[in-house]
C-alpha positions in Angstrom: 65.1 -110.0 90.8 66.0 -108.4 94.1 66.3 -104.6 95.1 70.2 -104.9 94.9 70.4 -106.7 91.6 68.0 -104.3 90.3 69.9 -101.4 91.5 73.2 -102.5 90.0 71.5 -103.3 86.5 69.7 -100.0 86.5 73.5 -98.3 87.0 75.0 -100.5 84.0 71.9 -99.6 81.9 72.7 -96.0 82.6 76.1 -96.1 81.8 75.2 -97.9 78.4 72.6 -95.1 77.8 75.4 -92.6 78.4 78.0 -94.1 76.3 75.3 -94.5 73.4 74.7 -90.8 73.4 78.0 -90.1 73.0 79.0 -92.5 70.4 76.6 -92.6 67.7 75.6 -95.1 65.1 78.3 -97.6 66.7 75.6 -99.3 69.3 77.6 -102.6 68.8 80.5 -101.2 70.2 79.2 -99.6 73.2 77.4 -103.2 73.9 80.6 -105.2 73.4 82.5 -102.8 75.5 80.2 -103.1 78.6 80.0 -106.7 78.3 83.8 -107.1 78.0 84.2 -104.8 81.3 82.0 -106.8 83.0 83.5 -110.0 82.2 86.9 -108.6 83.0 88.0 -109.2 79.7 90.3 -106.8 76.8 88.6 -105.6 73.5 90.6 -105.6 70.4 88.7 -102.9 67.9 89.4 -103.1 64.1 87.9 -100.1 62.3 88.5 -97.4 59.7 89.5 -93.9 60.8 87.0 -91.4 62.5 84.8 -94.5 63.4 84.6 -93.2 67.2 87.1 -96.0 68.6 88.8 -93.3 70.9 85.7 -91.7 71.4 84.4 -95.1 72.6 86.8 -95.6 75.6 86.9 -91.9 76.2 83.0 -91.8 77.0 83.4 -94.8 79.1 86.0 -93.6 81.6 84.2 -90.0 81.7 80.8 -91.9 82.6 83.1 -94.2 85.7 85.2 -91.3 86.5 88.2 -93.6 86.1 91.6 -93.2 84.7 92.2 -93.6 81.3 95.5 -93.8 79.6 96.5 -93.7 75.7 99.7 -95.2 74.0 100.0 -94.4 70.1 101.8 -97.7 69.3 105.2 -97.2 66.7 107.8 -98.5 65.5 110.1 -96.8 67.8 107.9 -97.6 70.8 109.8 -99.5 73.5 108.5 -101.9 76.2 109.1 -99.9 78.9 107.0 -96.8 77.5 104.0 -99.2 78.2 104.8 -100.7 81.6 107.5 -98.1 82.9 110.6 -98.2 84.1 113.1 -97.3 87.0 114.3 -93.7 87.3 117.7 -93.0 89.1 116.6 -90.3 91.9 118.7 -88.8 94.7 116.9 -89.2 98.0 118.3 -87.4 100.9 121.5 -87.4 99.2 121.4 -91.5 98.6 121.0 -92.6 94.6 117.8 -94.5 94.5 116.2 -96.5 92.1 112.3 -95.3 91.7 109.7 -97.1 89.8 108.0 -95.0 87.4 104.6 -96.3 86.1 103.8 -96.5 82.4 100.4 -95.9 81.1 99.4 -99.4 81.9 98.8 -98.7 85.5 95.7 -96.8 84.4 92.1 -98.3 85.0 91.3 -98.1 80.8 94.2 -98.2 78.5 93.8 -97.4 74.7 96.5 -99.0 72.9 96.2 -97.1 69.5 97.0 -98.9 66.3 98.6 -101.7 68.2 100.1 -103.5 64.9 102.4 -100.6 64.4 104.9 -101.6 67.3 107.5 -104.3 67.2 106.8 -108.0 68.7 108.5 -107.0 71.9 106.2 -104.0 72.8 103.1 -105.8 72.0 104.1 -109.1 74.2 104.7 -106.6 77.2 101.1 -105.0 76.6 99.5 -108.6 76.6 101.7 -110.2 79.4 100.3 -107.2 81.5 96.7 -107.8 80.4 97.4 -111.5 81.1 98.7 -111.4 84.3 97.4 -108.4 85.7 100.7 -107.3 86.9 104.4 -105.9 85.6 107.7 -106.9 86.8 110.7 -104.9 86.5 114.1 -105.3 87.6 112.7 -108.3 89.5 110.1 -106.5 91.1 106.2 -107.2 90.5 103.7 -104.2 90.4 100.2 -105.2 90.4 98.0 -103.4 88.0 94.6 -101.4 89.2 91.6 -104.2 90.2 89.4 -102.4 87.5 91.5 -102.7 84.4 90.3 -102.9 81.1 92.6 -102.8 77.2 90.9 -101.5 74.2 93.4 -102.0 71.5 92.9 -100.6 68.2 94.0 -101.5 64.3 93.3 -100.2 61.0 92.2 -102.6 58.5 93.5 -100.6 55.3 96.8 -99.2 56.3 99.3 -102.6 56.3 102.2 -101.0 55.1 104.9 -101.0 58.3 103.0 -103.0 60.4 103.7 -105.9 62.5 100.3 -108.1 62.3 99.7 -109.7 65.7 100.2 -113.4 66.1 97.2 -115.6 66.2 98.1 -116.4 69.9 98.2 -113.2 71.0 95.0 -112.5 69.2 93.6 -115.0 71.0 94.5 -113.1 74.6 91.6 -110.6 73.3 88.2 -111.4 75.1 86.1 -109.9 72.1 87.2 -108.1 69.0 84.9 -105.4 67.1 84.8 -104.6 63.5 83.5 -100.9 63.3 82.2 -99.4 59.7 81.4 -96.1 58.9 77.8 -95.0 60.2 74.7 -94.9 57.9 73.4 -91.4 56.5 70.7 -90.9 59.6 73.9 -91.6 62.2 76.3 -89.3 60.4 73.6 -86.4 60.4 73.3 -87.1 64.2 77.1 -86.9 64.7 77.0 -83.6 63.1 74.3 -82.0 65.4 76.2 -83.7 69.0 79.6 -82.1 67.7 77.5 -78.9 67.2 76.0 -79.0 70.5 79.2 -80.4 72.2 81.3 -77.2 70.7 78.4 -75.0 72.8 78.2 -76.3 75.9 80.1 -78.4 77.8 78.0 -82.0 78.1 77.6 -82.6 81.8 77.8 -86.6 82.6 76.7 -88.1 85.5 79.3 -90.5 87.0 78.5 -94.1 87.6 80.3 -95.8 90.7 82.6 -97.9 89.4 81.8 -100.2 92.3 78.5 -101.3 90.1 81.1 -103.0 88.0 82.4 -105.6 90.6 78.8 -105.8 91.9 77.9 -106.6 88.5 80.6 -109.2 88.0 79.4 -111.1 91.2 75.6 -111.2 89.8 76.9 -112.7 86.5 79.0 -115.0 88.1 75.5 -116.7 89.4 73.5 -116.5 86.2 72.4 -120.0 85.3 74.2 -122.1 82.3 71.8 -125.4 81.4 73.8 -128.2 79.9 71.8 -127.9 77.0 73.7 -124.5 76.6 76.6 -125.8 77.6 76.4 -128.5 74.8 75.2 -125.9 72.2 78.3 -123.4 73.1 80.5 -126.7 72.8 79.5 -127.5 69.9 79.7 -124.3 68.1 83.6 -124.4 69.1 84.1 -127.9 68.1 82.4 -127.0 64.5 85.7 -124.8 64.4 88.1 -127.5 65.0 86.4 -130.5 63.2 84.4 -128.8 60.4 84.5 -132.1 58.5 81.5 -133.2 60.9 79.4 -131.2 58.5 79.8 -132.6 55.5 77.0 -130.6 53.6 78.7 -127.3 54.5 82.1 -125.5 53.2 83.2 -125.3 56.7 86.1 -128.0 56.1 87.6 -125.7 52.9 87.0 -122.5 55.0 88.7 -123.5 58.4 92.6 -123.9 58.8 92.5 -123.7 62.3 89.6 -123.6 65.0 89.4 -121.8 68.1 91.2 -122.6 71.4 89.3 -123.5 74.7 89.9 -119.7 75.8 87.0 -119.1 73.3 84.9 -121.6 75.5 85.3 -119.7 78.4 85.1 -116.3 76.6 81.5 -117.5 75.2 80.1 -118.8 78.8 81.6 -115.3 80.3 80.2 -113.0 77.6 76.9 -115.1 77.2 76.1 -114.8 81.1 77.0 -111.0 81.0 74.8 -110.5 77.9 71.9 -112.3 79.9 72.0 -110.5 83.0 71.9 -107.0 81.1 68.9 -108.3 79.6 67.6 -109.1 83.0 67.6 -112.8 82.8 69.5 -115.2 85.5 69.7 -117.6 82.9 71.5 -118.1 79.3 69.1 -119.2 76.5 70.2 -119.6 72.7 70.1 -116.0 71.8 72.3 -114.8 74.4 75.1 -117.1 72.9 73.9 -116.1 69.3 74.5 -112.3 70.2 78.2 -112.9 71.1 79.5 -115.5 69.1 80.7 -113.5 66.3 82.6 -111.3 68.7 84.3 -113.9 70.6 85.4 -116.0 67.6 86.1 -113.7 64.7 89.4 -113.5 65.6 90.1 -117.0 66.6 89.5 -118.5 63.4 92.7 -118.7 61.0 91.0 -119.2 57.5 92.5 -121.4 54.5 93.8 -119.6 51.6 90.6 -120.7 49.5 88.3 -119.0 51.9 90.4 -115.7 51.4 91.0 -115.8 47.8 87.1 -116.4 47.4 86.7 -113.4 49.8 84.8 -115.4 52.5 85.3 -113.4 56.0 85.5 -114.4 59.9 81.9 -113.2 60.3 80.4 -115.3 57.2 81.9 -118.5 58.6 80.5 -118.0 62.0 77.1 -117.4 60.4 77.4 -121.2 58.5 78.3 -122.7 61.5 75.2 -120.9 63.6 73.0 -122.5 60.6 75.1 -126.4 61.0 75.3 -126.4 64.8 71.8 -127.2 66.1 70.5 -126.3 69.6 70.3 -129.1 72.0 
């Protein structure tokens, strides 16, 4: 591994360690956020209240010293509240319309409880995520080069919400499920908050340019034909589960994953391999990210939902059935 690559990897590992020290008991959240950032994608977080969703993205912004925006999604929110709008001003005595940027123009954006806003607002945000630009009154405004959205939704409060359609869920590179921490982590959280109350924790800033360097290096990570075949076989198992007659996949899956899932798995597997100091992808890299990539891209059948089968259980079964080429 070259010195440049080693320096970049060291910086990203430092970023990971700083986040992990601030977000206790949620290591998988930290890992997934970093993989998504390195893969230039966006993340959907589903978790119970108080599970460090907001703290995670704040910790990432603080470590990189980049701009963080936050939108609390509510039923009365308008698309312009997210993207920005033109404001009337008088400049040198002349009436002028000036574009006032919305919170989406920050480097990192926390879209809190995205399922509490109507479809128009969700669509405005998802368009900005996909196109990396906003168009207002016929003018196009580019978003920052370093940009990531972390949207959250609460799994237990569904009254008065507007669930994201499957086609829009597909726009998120990865989905993270967050649960409450265990006994040991809970005790550490109490200790951490006490120490933060006594003194302001100093965080060593990490140059955001290391993110761009890492992305360039990840593009050079080798993916063999065997790994591509393995990746494709996993995706095809979601689309044609009847291939695996000895499993219940055909009874569980109603609609499989789109080609976006294949692209996401390829990107995330390469990022995972690079983070572990490898210049090639192996089956463990694919298995490490497959749940986060697929869990929001599967439409389960009514039978599966009635039996309490989760998307993660379906992915587990797929991994059992699909052999490495």
